[in-house]
N, C-alpha and C positions, 0 to 999 in steps of 0.2 A: 174511272173515266177523270179527265181532268178539266176541271170549269172556272172560269173566269167571270167575273162580274162585275160592273161596274167599275173597271181598273182606270186610276190616276194616279200619274206621276210627275213629277216637275224634277227639275236639278237648277237652281241658282236662277230661280224665276221662272225657266222656259220649261214649258209645260211637252213633254216627251210622250204618254199616252195621255187620252183623255175618255174618258166614259168607255173603256174598251169590253164587251164581250165575247168570251170566247168557250166554244166546247173541242176539244181534243179526243176523236172517237178512241175506243180501244184496239189494238190489234192492226193496227195499218199505220200507214207512213203519213204524214201531215209538213207540207214545208212551208215556212213562214219566210213570206219574201216581200221585197221591199229593198229602196233603194239606201245606200249607208246613212246612217243618222236616224230612221225611223223609229228606231227603237225595236227593233229585232231581240239584237242580245238583252235588253232591258226586261223586256216582256220575261224571256227566258229564266230569268236569272230569278224575277218575282215569281214565277212559279217554281223553280228550286228553292222560291224559301231566304233566297241570297239577296235580295232588296226589299223593303216592306214599301208599300204604295203609301201614296199621302191618303186615296179612297179605293174603298173597292175589295174583293173577297177572291181567292183563289181555294177550290175544294180540292182535293186529292182524295177519289174513293170515297167522296162523302165527307171528308172530313175538312172542315176549313181550317187552314195550318197557320193563320196569323190570332187565331185563338186558343191556339194548342202550348202546351208547356214545352221549355226546350225542349226536356226529355221525350216527349209523344212527336214535336216536329220532326226529332232525330230519326226517330223508328219511320215515320211519313217520308223523311229525303233518304232513305236507303231504298225504296223501290224507285228512286230516281237517279240515274246517272247524267254526266252531263262529261261532253267530249270537249274541252275547250280549243278554242283557233288553234292556240301554239304549243297544242300537248300536255302544258302543264307536268314534264314528268321531272322529277327531284333529281337533279344535276347531281347530287352525293351518292345519290343510291344504283345501282345495279339494274338490269332489265329486270332480274329475278325479283328482286328486291322493289323496285316499283309496281310491278303485276301483283306481287304476293300483301301488298301492305295495306288493303281492305279485309282481305282474310286475316291479316294479324290483328288489327284493330277493333274487326267488329265478327269474327266466326271464334266458336270452339273447339279447333282443329287440331290436329298433333303435326307436326313438322313434315310426318311422311304425308297427312292428306294433303298439306301447301303445297307440298312439292307435286303430287300428281295433277292436283289440280291447276298451278302455276303449266306445269308440262301439258296438260290436255290442252287448256286456252293458248298456248304458245303454239303449239301446232295446227289449231284452228285456224292460228291468222299466218297459217308459214312461216314460222320464226322459231323454228327448231334450231338449237344449240345459238341461240343468242344470251342464255340468260347471264353470263358473265359481263357482258358487253356494259358501257359507260353512255350515258345518253348523248355524251359528245363522240361518239365512236358512230351514232346512228345516221341513217337517212332522213329526209322531212318526212317522205313515206312510211320508213319505219317506227320514227318516233308516233306517226299516226295511228301505226295498228297497236305500238307498244300500250299508248293512253287508251286504246278502243280494249285490249285485254283487261286493264286495269280497272275500266270503267263498268264491263259485263261481268268480270267473275265472282259476282254474289248474284248474279243472275236477278237484274232489275225488271220490275214492272215495265217502266219506260224509261228510256234514253233520249236525250237530246245531245245533238249534233252542231254546234256552233260554227260556222264555215269551215266544214268539214274536208273543202276541195281547195281552200285559199292555199296561196303560193305553192302551188304540186305544178307538176308539168303535166301536161294532156293522160299519157300512160299511166302514173302513179293516180291520178284523177281518178280515172277510169278503175282504176285494181279498189279504190275506196267506196267509190259508189258500188259496185259489185258488191263488194262487205256487206256495205250495209243492207243491200237487198236481201244478200244470202241470210243475215243474222234476223232481218225481221221476219223472213221465212220462215226458216230454221225454230226460233224459239216464241213467234209471235209477239214478239217486244211492240210496244207502242211507241211509236218512231215518229220524233219532234226533230226536223232538220230545218236551221235557221240559213239562210242561204242568199243573194244574189248573182248565184251561176246557174243561169238558165240551160247550160247543158246537165248538169246536175239535177235542175229540176226534171228537165224533160225524159231523163233515163228513170229516176226515181217515180214520177210520174207520182199516184195518188193525190191525198186531198192539198188544195191550194187556200192558202192565207195569205191576202196583200196587205200589206200596211203603208198606209199613204195620209199625211198631214192629221197623224195624230189618232186615226183610228183606222178601223177594219173596211177595205171598200170591195174585199171580194172575198169570199168563203164558198168553196164548192170541190167539185172535181177540177182536175187536171183538163180534159177535153172540154168541158163548159169553159174555162180559163184561156183558153187557147183562142176561143170563136167569142170571147167577149166584145162587146161594143164599146166598153167603157174609151171614153179618150186617151185618159191619163194610161192606161193598161195599156193600151196599144202603143202609145208612145214612149211606155216602158219598154218594150220588146222590140221597139224600133231601134230605140238609142243603145239596144245591147245588141245589136244586129243579129238576135235569135228571129231564126224562122223556125219557129217549133212544129213537130213531126203531130200531123192530127192521126 
């Protein structure tokens, strides 16, 4: 389980998150929702240990990650995979090399075993025969799936998706959403999706955490979220032209 307590962080004297508490339940999907600039990605980078808050604690499976040594923190962080908004593939490496990189760096495997694992994960992503392609030869949707293959090849316990459908057309977005759901169902990965895309949220459902004005203003199930009478959330849904299904 991931648990944050009293998180506060500021940049250039501007407070982004203020005394925030959050629990991410295991084995399901949690959507972190909010307008641009509300601190969604900042929160996820804190949980992943990439940013250190001004105050507060983050526990991953009972470990207070900011009290750990660098070595122990790295071991905890291996449980968490992050799919960045821009895919973050290494342009100088081909598809095989990008996907195999975590195995090369963190797993004691033979080249044959690495080849088999990469082939298996690319088959799962329906990306057969792409091993030799360079990132510049991939479409936006293919880049997302390659990045996801790389993220899950070490079988993480947690995966964070940062705006997984941003910049994608509706057909590719639907494919990515389906893939997120399929992976969560297949491996029971605790899945955290950072987004302001209501179509993505509607299709994933799960738990909803809504950020506004440095705080969490909603934390609960999707059904309760769409029925809420909170004025800001109602306005947010209206501004997004989203009539979410009940």
